[in-house]
C-alpha positions as a LaTeX table, in Angstrom:
\begin{tabular}{lrrr}
\hline
Residue & $x$ (\AA) & $y$ (\AA) & $z$ (\AA) \\
\hline
Met1 & 54.35 & 121.06 & 80.92 \\
Arg2 & 54.39 & 119.16 & 77.63 \\
Val3 & 56.80 & 116.25 & 77.21 \\
Gly4 & 58.28 & 115.08 & 73.91 \\
Val5 & 59.48 & 111.47 & 73.92 \\
Leu6 & 62.16 & 110.21 & 71.53 \\
Gly7 & 61.70 & 106.45 & 71.27 \\
Cys8 & 58.83 & 104.18 & 72.23 \\
Gly9 & 60.35 & 100.78 & 72.87 \\
Thr10 & 60.25 & 98.90 & 76.16 \\
Val11 & 61.24 & 101.89 & 78.29 \\
Gly12 & 59.50 & 104.59 & 76.25 \\
Ser13 & 56.13 & 102.85 & 76.20 \\
Ala14 & 56.40 & 102.01 & 79.92 \\
Phe15 & 57.17 & 105.66 & 80.68 \\
Val16 & 54.18 & 106.94 & 78.69 \\
Gly17 & 51.87 & 104.56 & 80.56 \\
Leu18 & 53.36 & 105.38 & 83.97 \\
Leu19 & 53.05 & 109.13 & 83.41 \\
Ala20 & 49.40 & 108.72 & 82.40 \\
Arg21 & 48.70 & 106.84 & 85.65 \\
Gln22 & 50.71 & 109.15 & 87.91 \\
Ala23 & 50.01 & 112.56 & 86.33 \\
Glu24 & 47.41 & 113.55 & 88.92 \\
Thr25 & 49.68 & 112.51 & 91.80 \\
Val26 & 52.54 & 114.56 & 90.33 \\
Arg27 & 50.26 & 117.60 & 89.87 \\
Ala28 & 48.96 & 117.33 & 93.43 \\
Arg29 & 52.44 & 117.11 & 94.93 \\
Thr30 & 54.32 & 119.58 & 92.73 \\
Gly31 & 51.76 & 121.80 & 91.07 \\
Val32 & 53.09 & 120.74 & 87.66 \\
Ala33 & 50.72 & 119.13 & 85.15 \\
Leu34 & 52.70 & 116.82 & 82.88 \\
Glu35 & 51.42 & 115.43 & 79.60 \\
Val36 & 53.02 & 113.58 & 76.70 \\
Ala37 & 52.53 & 115.72 & 73.61 \\
Ala38 & 54.59 & 113.90 & 70.97 \\
Ile39 & 56.40 & 110.58 & 70.54 \\
Ala40 & 59.07 & 110.00 & 67.87 \\
Val41 & 59.25 & 106.44 & 66.54 \\
Arg42 & 60.78 & 104.65 & 63.59 \\
Asp43 & 57.49 & 103.13 & 62.40 \\
Ala44 & 54.36 & 105.18 & 63.11 \\
Asp45 & 52.09 & 102.51 & 61.62 \\
Arg46 & 52.96 & 99.80 & 64.12 \\
Ile47 & 50.26 & 99.16 & 66.71 \\
Arg48 & 51.40 & 100.06 & 70.22 \\
Pro49 & 48.87 & 99.05 & 72.87 \\
Gly50 & 48.09 & 101.90 & 75.24 \\
Ile51 & 49.78 & 104.54 & 73.06 \\
Asp52 & 47.67 & 107.22 & 71.37 \\
Pro53 & 48.60 & 106.92 & 67.66 \\
Thr54 & 47.90 & 110.62 & 67.09 \\
Leu55 & 50.99 & 111.42 & 69.18 \\
Leu56 & 53.34 & 109.46 & 66.93 \\
Thr57 & 55.77 & 110.96 & 64.44 \\
Thr58 & 58.81 & 109.67 & 62.58 \\
Asp59 & 60.60 & 113.03 & 62.82 \\
Pro60 & 62.48 & 113.30 & 66.15 \\
Ala61 & 64.03 & 116.64 & 65.11 \\
Ala62 & 60.53 & 118.10 & 64.76 \\
Val63 & 59.71 & 117.00 & 68.30 \\
Val64 & 62.85 & 118.69 & 69.63 \\
Ala65 & 62.18 & 121.88 & 67.63 \\
Asp66 & 58.47 & 122.13 & 68.49 \\
Pro67 & 58.06 & 125.28 & 70.63 \\
Ala68 & 55.15 & 123.65 & 72.44 \\
Ile69 & 57.44 & 120.93 & 73.86 \\
Asp70 & 58.88 & 121.86 & 77.27 \\
Val71 & 60.83 & 118.74 & 78.28 \\
Val72 & 62.50 & 116.11 & 76.06 \\
Val73 & 62.84 & 112.44 & 77.07 \\
Glu74 & 65.45 & 110.49 & 75.08 \\
Val75 & 65.03 & 106.71 & 75.18 \\
Met76 & 65.82 & 105.94 & 71.54 \\
Gly77 & 69.46 & 104.92 & 71.95 \\
Gly78 & 72.31 & 105.49 & 69.53 \\
Ile79 & 75.10 & 108.03 & 69.76 \\
Ala80 & 75.83 & 110.32 & 66.78 \\
Asp81 & 72.30 & 111.27 & 65.71 \\
Thr82 & 71.03 & 111.22 & 69.27 \\
Arg83 & 73.85 & 113.51 & 70.43 \\
Ala84 & 72.77 & 116.10 & 67.86 \\
Leu85 & 69.15 & 115.91 & 69.03 \\
Val86 & 70.09 & 116.27 & 72.70 \\
Leu87 & 72.36 & 119.24 & 71.96 \\
Ala88 & 69.57 & 120.87 & 69.92 \\
Ala89 & 67.08 & 120.43 & 72.74 \\
Leu90 & 69.45 & 121.89 & 75.31 \\
Ala91 & 70.32 & 124.84 & 73.05 \\
Ala92 & 66.58 & 125.54 & 72.74 \\
Gly93 & 66.33 & 125.77 & 76.52 \\
Lys94 & 64.60 & 122.42 & 76.98 \\
Pro95 & 65.71 & 120.09 & 79.76 \\
Val96 & 66.55 & 116.56 & 78.65 \\
Val97 & 66.11 & 113.27 & 80.50 \\
Thr98 & 68.08 & 110.41 & 78.93 \\
Ala99 & 68.49 & 106.69 & 79.55 \\
Asn100 & 71.35 & 106.52 & 77.04 \\
Lys101 & 74.45 & 105.26 & 78.87 \\
Ala102 & 76.47 & 104.84 & 75.68 \\
Leu103 & 75.88 & 108.47 & 74.72 \\
Leu104 & 76.83 & 109.78 & 78.15 \\
Ala105 & 79.90 & 107.57 & 78.38 \\
Ala106 & 81.08 & 108.88 & 75.00 \\
Ser107 & 80.05 & 112.57 & 75.14 \\
Gly108 & 78.99 & 113.28 & 78.71 \\
Ala109 & 81.33 & 116.21 & 79.36 \\
Glu110 & 80.19 & 118.00 & 76.19 \\
Leu111 & 76.51 & 117.46 & 77.00 \\
Phe112 & 76.86 & 118.53 & 80.63 \\
Ala113 & 78.61 & 121.71 & 79.53 \\
Ala114 & 75.86 & 122.41 & 76.98 \\
Ala115 & 73.19 & 121.97 & 79.67 \\
Asp116 & 75.00 & 124.35 & 82.02 \\
Ala117 & 75.44 & 126.91 & 79.24 \\
Ala118 & 71.70 & 126.77 & 78.51 \\
Gly119 & 70.78 & 126.81 & 82.20 \\
Val120 & 68.62 & 123.67 & 81.96 \\
Asp121 & 68.77 & 120.13 & 83.25 \\
Leu122 & 70.41 & 117.12 & 81.67 \\
Leu123 & 69.27 & 114.29 & 83.94 \\
Phe124 & 70.20 & 110.63 & 83.53 \\
Glu125 & 69.15 & 108.53 & 86.52 \\
Pro126 & 67.77 & 105.76 & 84.23 \\
Ala127 & 71.03 & 105.47 & 82.27 \\
Val128 & 73.07 & 103.64 & 84.90 \\
Ala129 & 71.15 & 101.21 & 87.09 \\
Gly130 & 67.56 & 101.07 & 85.90 \\
Gly131 & 65.20 & 101.87 & 88.74 \\
Ile132 & 67.86 & 102.25 & 91.46 \\
Pro133 & 68.15 & 105.84 & 92.77 \\
Leu134 & 71.91 & 106.18 & 92.45 \\
Val135 & 72.92 & 109.12 & 90.26 \\
Arg136 & 71.07 & 111.72 & 92.32 \\
Pro137 & 72.59 & 110.59 & 95.66 \\
Leu138 & 76.08 & 110.71 & 94.11 \\
Arg139 & 75.46 & 114.06 & 92.45 \\
Glu140 & 73.70 & 115.75 & 95.37 \\
Ser141 & 73.74 & 113.96 & 98.74 \\
Leu142 & 77.37 & 112.81 & 98.40 \\
Leu143 & 78.66 & 115.85 & 96.52 \\
Ala144 & 81.09 & 116.83 & 99.29 \\
Glu145 & 81.87 & 113.27 & 100.40 \\
Pro146 & 85.47 & 112.09 & 99.83 \\
Ile147 & 84.51 & 108.96 & 97.88 \\
Asp148 & 87.39 & 106.58 & 97.24 \\
Leu149 & 85.61 & 103.47 & 95.93 \\
Val150 & 82.58 & 102.74 & 93.77 \\
Val151 & 82.17 & 99.05 & 93.02 \\
Gly152 & 79.14 & 97.16 & 91.86 \\
Ile153 & 77.14 & 94.77 & 89.78 \\
Val154 & 75.70 & 96.99 & 87.06 \\
Asn155 & 74.73 & 94.48 & 84.37 \\
Gly156 & 71.77 & 92.20 & 85.00 \\
Thr157 & 72.50 & 89.83 & 82.12 \\
Thr158 & 75.92 & 88.79 & 83.36 \\
Asn159 & 74.75 & 88.60 & 86.96 \\
Tyr160 & 71.92 & 86.27 & 85.92 \\
Ile161 & 74.35 & 84.04 & 84.00 \\
Leu162 & 76.83 & 83.85 & 86.88 \\
Thr163 & 74.01 & 83.22 & 89.37 \\
Arg164 & 72.80 & 80.26 & 87.32 \\
Met165 & 76.34 & 78.90 & 87.01 \\
Thr166 & 76.79 & 79.23 & 90.78 \\
Glu167 & 73.46 & 77.87 & 91.97 \\
Ser168 & 72.71 & 75.23 & 89.33 \\
Gly169 & 76.15 & 74.20 & 88.10 \\
Val170 & 75.32 & 74.85 & 84.44 \\
Gly171 & 78.09 & 75.95 & 82.09 \\
Tyr172 & 78.46 & 79.43 & 80.64 \\
Ala173 & 77.02 & 78.54 & 77.22 \\
Asp174 & 73.89 & 76.93 & 78.67 \\
Ala175 & 73.35 & 79.79 & 81.12 \\
Leu176 & 73.63 & 82.30 & 78.28 \\
Val177 & 71.04 & 80.44 & 76.19 \\
Glu178 & 68.71 & 80.43 & 79.19 \\
Ala179 & 69.23 & 84.17 & 79.71 \\
Gln180 & 68.40 & 84.79 & 76.05 \\
Ser181 & 65.25 & 82.65 & 76.23 \\
Leu182 & 64.03 & 84.70 & 79.21 \\
Gly183 & 64.78 & 88.02 & 77.52 \\
Tyr184 & 67.65 & 88.96 & 79.86 \\
Ala185 & 70.21 & 88.70 & 77.07 \\
Glu186 & 70.08 & 90.01 & 73.51 \\
Ala187 & 70.48 & 87.78 & 70.46 \\
Asp188 & 73.94 & 89.37 & 70.20 \\
Pro189 & 75.02 & 89.52 & 73.86 \\
Thr190 & 78.50 & 90.90 & 73.22 \\
Ala191 & 77.96 & 94.26 & 74.91 \\
Asp192 & 76.81 & 92.54 & 78.10 \\
Val193 & 79.01 & 89.45 & 78.38 \\
Gly194 & 82.03 & 91.35 & 77.05 \\
Gly195 & 81.72 & 93.89 & 79.87 \\
His196 & 81.17 & 96.92 & 77.59 \\
Asp197 & 77.73 & 97.81 & 78.97 \\
Ala198 & 79.15 & 97.81 & 82.50 \\
Ala199 & 82.12 & 99.88 & 81.32 \\
Ala200 & 79.85 & 102.67 & 80.06 \\
Lys201 & 77.97 & 102.71 & 83.36 \\
Ile202 & 81.05 & 102.80 & 85.60 \\
Ala203 & 82.55 & 105.58 & 83.46 \\
Ile204 & 79.46 & 107.67 & 84.21 \\
Leu205 & 79.41 & 106.82 & 87.91 \\
Ala206 & 83.13 & 107.48 & 88.34 \\
Ser207 & 82.83 & 110.83 & 86.57 \\
Ile208 & 80.22 & 111.95 & 89.10 \\
Ala209 & 81.86 & 110.39 & 92.16 \\
Phe210 & 85.36 & 111.74 & 91.43 \\
Gly211 & 84.51 & 114.93 & 89.52 \\
Val212 & 86.52 & 114.01 & 86.44 \\
Ser213 & 85.55 & 113.50 & 82.81 \\
Leu214 & 85.79 & 109.80 & 82.02 \\
Thr215 & 84.67 & 107.88 & 78.95 \\
Ser216 & 84.27 & 104.20 & 78.13 \\
Asp217 & 87.71 & 104.29 & 76.51 \\
Asp218 & 89.23 & 104.97 & 79.95 \\
Val219 & 87.90 & 101.68 & 81.34 \\
Asp220 & 89.93 & 98.46 & 81.32 \\
Val221 & 87.41 & 95.78 & 80.35 \\
Glu222 & 87.28 & 91.99 & 80.72 \\
Gly223 & 84.04 & 90.06 & 80.29 \\
Ile224 & 82.79 & 86.69 & 81.56 \\
Thr225 & 83.13 & 84.54 & 78.43 \\
Ser226 & 86.13 & 82.65 & 79.84 \\
Val227 & 84.55 & 81.90 & 83.25 \\
Thr228 & 84.21 & 78.14 & 83.83 \\
Thr229 & 82.32 & 75.96 & 86.27 \\
Arg230 & 85.70 & 75.07 & 87.82 \\
Asp231 & 86.27 & 78.75 & 88.62 \\
Ile232 & 82.81 & 78.89 & 90.19 \\
Ala233 & 83.54 & 75.76 & 92.24 \\
Phe234 & 86.91 & 77.08 & 93.40 \\
Ala235 & 85.22 & 80.29 & 94.54 \\
Ala236 & 82.64 & 78.33 & 96.53 \\
Arg237 & 85.26 & 76.13 & 98.23 \\
His238 & 87.15 & 79.18 & 99.43 \\
Gly239 & 84.21 & 81.26 & 100.61 \\
Phe240 & 83.76 & 83.42 & 97.50 \\
Val241 & 81.13 & 84.09 & 94.87 \\
Leu242 & 82.24 & 85.02 & 91.37 \\
Lys243 & 80.68 & 88.26 & 90.04 \\
Leu244 & 81.32 & 90.65 & 87.17 \\
Leu245 & 82.18 & 93.88 & 88.95 \\
Ala246 & 82.66 & 97.42 & 87.77 \\
Val247 & 85.29 & 99.08 & 89.95 \\
Ala248 & 86.26 & 102.75 & 90.23 \\
Glu249 & 88.94 & 103.76 & 92.74 \\
Arg250 & 90.49 & 107.03 & 93.83 \\
His251 & 94.17 & 106.68 & 94.72 \\
Glu252 & 96.34 & 109.02 & 96.79 \\
Thr253 & 99.82 & 108.74 & 95.25 \\
Thr254 & 103.09 & 110.65 & 95.38 \\
Asp255 & 102.05 & 112.10 & 92.02 \\
Gly256 & 98.76 & 113.38 & 93.44 \\
Val257 & 95.22 & 112.02 & 93.22 \\
Arg258 & 94.73 & 109.44 & 90.47 \\
Gln259 & 91.82 & 107.31 & 89.31 \\
Ser260 & 91.37 & 103.78 & 88.02 \\
Val261 & 88.26 & 102.37 & 86.35 \\
Arg262 & 87.82 & 98.73 & 85.32 \\
Val263 & 85.36 & 95.92 & 84.71 \\
His264 & 86.30 & 92.27 & 85.30 \\
Pro265 & 85.21 & 88.99 & 86.90 \\
Thr266 & 85.93 & 89.17 & 90.61 \\
Leu267 & 85.91 & 86.86 & 93.61 \\
Val268 & 83.62 & 88.39 & 96.26 \\
Pro269 & 83.57 & 87.01 & 99.83 \\
Val270 & 80.25 & 85.33 & 100.63 \\
Asp271 & 79.72 & 87.65 & 103.61 \\
His272 & 80.06 & 90.81 & 101.47 \\
Pro273 & 76.73 & 92.47 & 100.55 \\
Leu274 & 77.48 & 92.20 & 96.83 \\
Ala275 & 77.73 & 88.41 & 97.06 \\
Ala276 & 74.02 & 88.15 & 97.86 \\
Val277 & 72.90 & 90.02 & 94.73 \\
Arg278 & 71.22 & 87.33 & 92.62 \\
Gly279 & 69.66 & 87.01 & 89.20 \\
Ser280 & 69.24 & 90.13 & 87.12 \\
Phe281 & 69.40 & 92.54 & 90.07 \\
Asn282 & 72.04 & 95.26 & 90.35 \\
Ala283 & 73.83 & 96.71 & 93.36 \\
Val284 & 76.46 & 99.41 & 93.80 \\
Phe285 & 78.69 & 99.67 & 96.86 \\
Val286 & 80.14 & 103.10 & 97.69 \\
His287 & 82.82 & 103.85 & 100.27 \\
Gly288 & 83.41 & 107.40 & 101.49 \\
Gly289 & 85.94 & 108.71 & 103.95 \\
Ala290 & 83.26 & 110.28 & 106.15 \\
Val291 & 80.09 & 108.27 & 105.54 \\
Gly292 & 81.72 & 104.85 & 105.40 \\
Asp293 & 79.97 & 102.11 & 103.43 \\
Leu294 & 76.73 & 102.53 & 101.47 \\
Met295 & 74.97 & 100.11 & 99.12 \\
Phe296 & 72.28 & 100.80 & 96.54 \\
Tyr297 & 70.29 & 97.75 & 95.42 \\
Gly298 & 67.38 & 97.00 & 93.11 \\
Pro299 & 66.23 & 96.08 & 89.60 \\
Gly300 & 68.88 & 97.32 & 87.21 \\
Ala301 & 66.87 & 97.05 & 84.02 \\
Gly302 & 63.39 & 96.42 & 82.66 \\
Gly303 & 60.71 & 98.69 & 81.27 \\
Ala304 & 58.81 & 99.52 & 84.45 \\
Pro305 & 61.78 & 100.10 & 86.83 \\
Thr306 & 63.62 & 102.22 & 84.25 \\
Ala307 & 60.44 & 104.15 & 83.43 \\
Ser308 & 60.14 & 104.97 & 87.14 \\
Ala309 & 63.61 & 106.55 & 87.05 \\
Val310 & 62.71 & 108.45 & 83.86 \\
Leu311 & 59.56 & 109.86 & 85.42 \\
Gly312 & 61.41 & 110.91 & 88.57 \\
Asp313 & 63.88 & 112.87 & 86.46 \\
Val314 & 61.10 & 114.39 & 84.34 \\
Val315 & 59.37 & 115.67 & 87.47 \\
Asp316 & 62.63 & 117.21 & 88.71 \\
Ala317 & 63.33 & 118.77 & 85.32 \\
Ala318 & 59.84 & 120.24 & 85.06 \\
Val319 & 59.91 & 121.69 & 88.57 \\
Asn320 & 63.36 & 123.18 & 88.00 \\
Leu321 & 62.28 & 124.64 & 84.65 \\
Arg322 & 59.31 & 126.34 & 86.29 \\
Arg323 & 61.62 & 127.80 & 88.94 \\
Gly324 & 64.27 & 128.88 & 86.43 \\
Ala325 & 66.86 & 126.58 & 88.05 \\
His326 & 68.81 & 123.52 & 86.99 \\
Ala327 & 70.89 & 120.77 & 88.53 \\
Ser328 & 74.52 & 120.53 & 87.44 \\
Val329 & 77.18 & 117.87 & 87.82 \\
Gly330 & 79.65 & 120.75 & 88.10 \\
Ala331 & 82.93 & 121.28 & 86.32 \\
Leu332 & 84.65 & 117.99 & 85.52 \\
Asp333 & 88.45 & 117.91 & 85.69 \\
Val334 & 90.72 & 116.03 & 83.32 \\
Pro335 & 91.32 & 112.57 & 84.81 \\
Asn336 & 94.73 & 111.51 & 86.03 \\
Leu337 & 94.47 & 107.79 & 85.40 \\
Leu338 & 96.62 & 105.29 & 87.23 \\
Asp339 & 98.33 & 102.90 & 84.84 \\
Ser340 & 96.82 & 99.43 & 85.15 \\
Asp341 & 100.28 & 98.00 & 85.89 \\
Glu342 & 100.30 & 100.03 & 89.12 \\
Leu343 & 97.06 & 98.60 & 90.49 \\
Val344 & 97.44 & 96.35 & 93.53 \\
Asp345 & 95.12 & 93.34 & 93.75 \\
Ala346 & 94.92 & 89.82 & 95.07 \\
Trp347 & 94.35 & 87.23 & 92.32 \\
Tyr348 & 93.11 & 83.70 & 91.84 \\
Ile349 & 95.32 & 81.80 & 89.37 \\
Gly350 & 94.48 & 78.37 & 87.98 \\
Leu351 & 97.30 & 76.22 & 86.60 \\
Val352 & 97.39 & 72.87 & 84.81 \\
Val353 & 100.71 & 71.19 & 85.59 \\
Asp354 & 102.58 & 67.90 & 85.42 \\
Asp355 & 101.68 & 65.69 & 88.38 \\
Arg356 & 105.17 & 64.93 & 89.69 \\
Pro357 & 107.31 & 65.82 & 92.71 \\
Gly358 & 108.89 & 69.28 & 92.95 \\
Val359 & 106.40 & 71.11 & 90.74 \\
Leu360 & 104.98 & 73.26 & 93.55 \\
Ala361 & 108.48 & 74.32 & 94.62 \\
Val362 & 109.28 & 75.43 & 91.07 \\
Ile363 & 106.06 & 77.45 & 90.91 \\
Ala364 & 106.63 & 79.01 & 94.34 \\
Ala365 & 110.13 & 80.04 & 93.28 \\
Ala366 & 108.81 & 81.74 & 90.15 \\
Leu367 & 106.30 & 83.70 & 92.25 \\
Gly368 & 108.97 & 84.64 & 94.80 \\
Glu369 & 111.26 & 86.04 & 92.10 \\
His370 & 108.58 & 88.67 & 91.38 \\
Asp371 & 107.66 & 89.39 & 95.03 \\
Val372 & 104.35 & 87.54 & 94.69 \\
Ser373 & 103.30 & 85.32 & 97.60 \\
Ile374 & 100.64 & 82.62 & 98.02 \\
Ala375 & 97.72 & 83.26 & 100.36 \\
Ser376 & 95.95 & 79.90 & 99.81 \\
Met377 & 96.21 & 76.89 & 97.49 \\
Asp378 & 94.21 & 73.91 & 96.21 \\
Gln379 & 95.63 & 70.94 & 94.31 \\
Asp380 & 93.93 & 67.93 & 92.76 \\
Val381 & 94.65 & 65.38 & 90.05 \\
Ala382 & 93.01 & 66.49 & 86.82 \\
Asp383 & 93.85 & 63.42 & 84.70 \\
Pro384 & 95.62 & 60.47 & 86.42 \\
Ser385 & 96.21 & 58.68 & 83.11 \\
Asp386 & 98.07 & 61.68 & 81.72 \\
Lys387 & 99.74 & 62.56 & 85.05 \\
Val388 & 98.20 & 66.04 & 85.02 \\
Ala389 & 97.29 & 68.01 & 88.14 \\
Arg390 & 95.40 & 71.24 & 88.75 \\
Ile391 & 96.80 & 73.88 & 91.12 \\
Asp392 & 94.56 & 76.78 & 92.16 \\
Leu393 & 96.23 & 79.68 & 93.95 \\
Val394 & 95.09 & 82.87 & 95.63 \\
Ile395 & 97.98 & 85.31 & 95.89 \\
His396 & 98.38 & 88.20 & 98.28 \\
Pro397 & 97.86 & 91.71 & 96.85 \\
Ala398 & 100.57 & 92.56 & 94.34 \\
Arg399 & 101.16 & 95.13 & 91.61 \\
Thr400 & 99.55 & 94.10 & 88.33 \\
Ala401 & 102.93 & 94.48 & 86.61 \\
Ala402 & 104.40 & 91.90 & 89.00 \\
Val403 & 101.46 & 89.55 & 88.48 \\
Arg404 & 101.80 & 89.79 & 84.69 \\
Ala405 & 105.53 & 89.16 & 84.90 \\
Thr406 & 104.85 & 86.16 & 87.14 \\
Leu407 & 102.33 & 84.74 & 84.68 \\
Asp408 & 104.83 & 85.17 & 81.84 \\
Ala409 & 107.46 & 83.34 & 83.91 \\
Leu410 & 105.06 & 80.51 & 84.79 \\
Arg411 & 104.28 & 79.95 & 81.11 \\
Thr412 & 107.94 & 79.26 & 80.43 \\
Leu413 & 108.24 & 76.57 & 83.12 \\
Asp414 & 108.50 & 73.03 & 81.82 \\
Pro415 & 105.96 & 71.48 & 84.24 \\
Val416 & 103.30 & 74.17 & 83.59 \\
Arg417 & 101.05 & 73.03 & 80.76 \\
Ser418 & 98.66 & 75.98 & 80.82 \\
Ile419 & 97.26 & 78.88 & 82.83 \\
Asp420 & 93.51 & 78.69 & 82.42 \\
Ala421 & 92.22 & 81.12 & 85.06 \\
Thr422 & 93.26 & 84.57 & 86.26 \\
Val423 & 90.58 & 86.31 & 88.33 \\
Arg424 & 90.97 & 89.28 & 90.66 \\
Val425 & 89.71 & 89.28 & 94.25 \\
Leu426 & 87.57 & 92.14 & 95.55 \\
Pro427 & 89.90 & 95.03 & 96.51 \\
Gly428 & 90.86 & 95.04 & 100.18 \\
Val429 & 89.78 & 91.46 & 100.92 \\
Val430 & 92.98 & 89.38 & 100.92 \\
Gly431 & 95.78 & 90.72 & 103.07 \\
Ala432 & 93.77 & 93.76 & 104.15 \\
\hline
\end{tabular}
């Protein structure tokens, strides 16, 4: 089986090298002989160590259209042009393996339907969590499992930054610079630190787990740019670690089954498995009604781990093509999204207030007026010369609408100078 590769960057070049080393093992175990027959690149003249230059072309459409190509690997990125190439490959009866999370999060339902119509695979294990086997277990092993929660760390850049802030006490800006110097963060890190990369991944995972067609636009997103060392310290004092989590929940309501999908900084108890995920590693925690708790952990990015996931999908696609079969995510329903105001969460709220008697009573009254109650509290003097104090609260689970109304009310109080932290707590932890 001849493989056409679209893109030869970090992942593409690692995949070509891995396939060359593992081709004999794959043939021995599956009876399928895989070889890379063409590689589409932007610049065919650039030297690529370990890559046969005779395989290079600058025409990705020609690779897709070549009748000698059996399987297409898409690791070039982009959405509009790449979508057209993937659709063309599927229409020609060629299975596609893609690592393109942005494409799937924008046009997944259309591409899955095209693959089913053509009777070939569209596989995407490398698109979500690098080398972690996650998509296939959700799509196959847990197909009939009543999953109600998928929550995880799915962006290595932000997890590295928060790990450094937690373990070394450095500020966000310094941790970001360090991540960039080590190659964990791009020169423009907006997609990572703004939570958008994680949003694309959780949209894909939630679509598979819940059987509904979700896109990045369905995800409520908050990044880590406002996280401070004080927030990190508060978390540590109260037995938490602060992580950027992607959260997908299935809700049983009086209006039927509904879904919620979000990305935001979250306080995670130190004894929860996700709290121990350090550096650039990823982990996804899944809860099902029958199976209980599962966690998938490993390197979430990088050329070699992602190439491993690509090759695994290529082997599956090739074997299925030989057998005249294909794997399907099934029909995806229209989502019935729960309004964010209806979500129920515990929160950490940081206030800067006047340091004088009666302030706490005024704050407690404002919370009580909106049925929000305090689970724990810290207070210290922020600036004795200016008579300013800091109050850090964790509130019991409350509807987001009530929390927002409470925050609006607190801002109007005379002794409240500012609200400089609002961070959710891992669902089900406080008041469970």
